[in-house]
Backbone as CSV, one residue per row, in Angstrom:
resi,resn,N_x,N_y,N_z,CA_x,CA_y,CA_z,C_x,C_y,C_z
1,UNK,-43.771,-36.621,37.304,-43.772,-37.552,38.401,-45.173,-38.142,38.562
2,UNK,-45.250,-39.441,38.632,-46.525,-40.128,38.827,-46.856,-40.200,40.317
3,UNK,-48.133,-40.175,40.619,-48.592,-40.311,41.997,-49.369,-41.606,42.131
4,UNK,-48.989,-42.412,43.123,-49.660,-43.697,43.327,-49.680,-44.032,44.814
5,UNK,-50.662,-44.826,45.191,-50.855,-45.261,46.569,-51.170,-46.751,46.569
6,UNK,-50.682,-47.468,47.550,-51.044,-48.873,47.703,-52.346,-48.949,48.494
7,UNK,-53.289,-49.730,47.967,-54.577,-49.909,48.635,-54.789,-51.392,48.919
8,UNK,-55.721,-51.695,49.788,-56.082,-53.075,50.090,-57.598,-53.214,49.951
9,UNK,-58.017,-54.210,49.191,-59.439,-54.484,48.975,-59.668,-55.980,49.125
10,UNK,-60.857,-56.396,49.571,-61.129,-57.832,49.660,-61.363,-58.424,48.267
11,UNK,-60.889,-59.634,48.079,-61.134,-60.357,46.827,-62.631,-60.634,46.718
12,UNK,-63.180,-60.425,45.536,-64.610,-60.652,45.349,-64.960,-62.137,45.348
13,UNK,-63.987,-63.002,45.104,-64.254,-64.443,45.085,-64.080,-65.090,46.450
14,UNK,-62.924,-64.825,47.121,-62.639,-65.530,48.371,-62.613,-64.626,49.604
15,UNK,-62.616,-63.320,49.416,-62.640,-62.395,50.531,-61.291,-62.059,51.140
16,UNK,-60.223,-62.708,50.673,-58.884,-62.440,51.189,-58.457,-61.019,50.809
17,UNK,-57.772,-60.292,51.713,-57.297,-58.950,51.371,-56.276,-59.000,50.233
18,UNK,-56.421,-58.084,49.284,-55.529,-58.014,48.129,-54.999,-56.589,48.037
19,UNK,-53.676,-56.453,47.897,-53.083,-55.132,47.733,-52.916,-54.821,46.252
20,UNK,-53.110,-53.548,45.908,-52.958,-53.092,44.532,-52.464,-51.656,44.549
21,UNK,-51.968,-51.206,43.406,-51.510,-49.830,43.269,-52.619,-49.011,42.627
22,UNK,-52.997,-47.938,43.314,-53.985,-46.998,42.803,-53.241,-45.778,42.290
23,UNK,-53.338,-45.523,40.993,-52.667,-44.367,40.383,-53.582,-43.151,40.423
24,UNK,-53.069,-42.055,40.977,-53.778,-40.786,40.878,-53.333,-40.050,39.623
25,UNK,-52.099,-40.322,39.196,-51.598,-39.795,37.929,-50.655,-40.831,37.327
26,UNK,-50.536,-40.773,36.006,-49.696,-41.725,35.281,-48.968,-40.967,34.185
27,UNK,-47.660,-41.116,34.103,-46.859,-40.384,33.130,-46.470,-41.318,31.983
28,UNK,-46.834,-40.926,30.768,-46.408,-41.662,29.581,-45.072,-41.074,29.145
29,UNK,-44.024,-41.895,29.235,-42.690,-41.421,28.874,-42.133,-42.128,27.645
30,UNK,-42.668,-43.299,27.318,-42.164,-44.058,26.171,-43.263,-45.001,25.685
31,UNK,-42.942,-45.810,24.690,-43.944,-46.706,24.118,-44.419,-47.755,25.128
32,UNK,-43.526,-48.222,25.993,-43.919,-49.235,26.985,-44.965,-48.685,27.952
33,UNK,-44.783,-47.461,28.420,-45.771,-46.888,29.336,-47.080,-46.579,28.621
34,UNK,-47.009,-46.233,27.335,-48.229,-46.029,26.545,-48.984,-47.345,26.399
35,UNK,-48.277,-48.431,26.130,-48.920,-49.733,25.976,-49.558,-50.209,27.277
36,UNK,-49.004,-49.813,28.421,-49.612,-50.139,29.712,-51.000,-49.528,29.810
37,UNK,-51.127,-48.276,29.382,-52.431,-47.596,29.392,-53.378,-48.249,28.387
38,UNK,-52.919,-48.416,27.163,-53.784,-48.942,26.101,-54.198,-50.387,26.347
39,UNK,-53.347,-51.151,27.015,-53.642,-52.553,27.279,-54.357,-52.798,28.601
40,UNK,-54.732,-51.727,29.305,-55.414,-51.852,30.605,-54.641,-52.746,31.565
41,UNK,-53.331,-52.530,31.683,-52.494,-53.348,32.553,-52.134,-52.628,33.849
42,UNK,-53.071,-51.871,34.370,-52.885,-51.224,35.655,-54.237,-51.188,36.343
43,UNK,-54.264,-50.794,37.610,-55.484,-50.843,38.413,-56.060,-52.261,38.402
44,UNK,-55.194,-53.225,38.735,-55.592,-54.634,38.779,-55.446,-55.191,40.192
45,UNK,-56.394,-56.022,40.583,-56.327,-56.761,41.836,-56.027,-58.218,41.497
46,UNK,-54.878,-58.720,41.969,-54.473,-60.110,41.747,-54.465,-60.832,43.081
47,UNK,-55.403,-61.751,43.276,-55.510,-62.480,44.535,-54.559,-63.678,44.527
48,UNK,-53.654,-63.707,45.502,-52.718,-64.827,45.626,-53.420,-66.075,46.162
49,UNK,-54.536,-65.877,46.867,-55.243,-67.007,47.466,-55.994,-67.864,46.473
50,UNK,-56.756,-67.234,45.580,-57.606,-68.012,44.664,-57.296,-67.761,43.179
51,UNK,-56.412,-66.811,42.889,-56.048,-66.562,41.498,-56.960,-65.592,40.759
52,UNK,-57.958,-65.073,41.440,-58.867,-64.103,40.817,-58.076,-62.865,40.391
53,UNK,-58.318,-62.406,39.166,-57.693,-61.180,38.672,-58.787,-60.312,38.080
54,UNK,-58.891,-59.092,38.620,-59.911,-58.192,38.088,-59.410,-56.762,38.154
55,UNK,-59.934,-55.972,37.256,-59.602,-54.553,37.226,-60.556,-53.791,38.125
56,UNK,-60.113,-52.649,38.605,-61.003,-51.752,39.327,-60.924,-50.380,38.681
57,UNK,-62.019,-49.666,38.741,-62.082,-48.355,38.114,-61.726,-47.261,39.101
58,UNK,-60.982,-46.291,38.613,-60.626,-45.122,39.413,-60.239,-44.000,38.452
59,UNK,-60.595,-42.788,38.803,-60.189,-41.637,38.004,-58.713,-41.370,38.215
60,UNK,-58.029,-40.971,37.156,-56.620,-40.617,37.261,-56.254,-39.681,36.118
61,UNK,-55.170,-38.958,36.314,-54.674,-38.002,35.339,-53.565,-38.659,34.534
62,UNK,-53.608,-38.505,33.209,-52.549,-39.021,32.348,-51.750,-37.841,31.802
63,UNK,-50.424,-37.917,31.958,-49.525,-36.899,31.425,-48.731,-37.545,30.301
64,UNK,-48.840,-36.969,29.116,-48.119,-37.485,27.953,-46.890,-36.606,27.733
65,UNK,-45.814,-36.928,28.426,-44.618,-36.087,28.439,-44.027,-35.846,27.041
66,UNK,-43.898,-36.860,26.182,-43.312,-36.583,24.856,-44.135,-35.591,24.035
67,UNK,-45.418,-35.520,24.266,-46.274,-34.619,23.493,-46.629,-33.354,24.254
68,UNK,-46.152,-33.232,25.514,-46.462,-32.081,26.362,-47.954,-31.884,26.524
69,UNK,-48.701,-32.972,26.727,-50.146,-32.868,26.946,-50.463,-32.970,28.418
């Protein structure tokens, strides 16, 4: 089971509040979830106001279920 929380941070460009999902843990169950990790397609802030998209850093636990890691 993955653990995640919705957070709100101000956009660095326009200052508008932006909601994002902060993962405390992430479970790799198949190739699609592995590609999400490898492609850095999580921990992103997407501002609807100005279109700014940026990643944010946070520590999280990765569970590789098929490999029991």
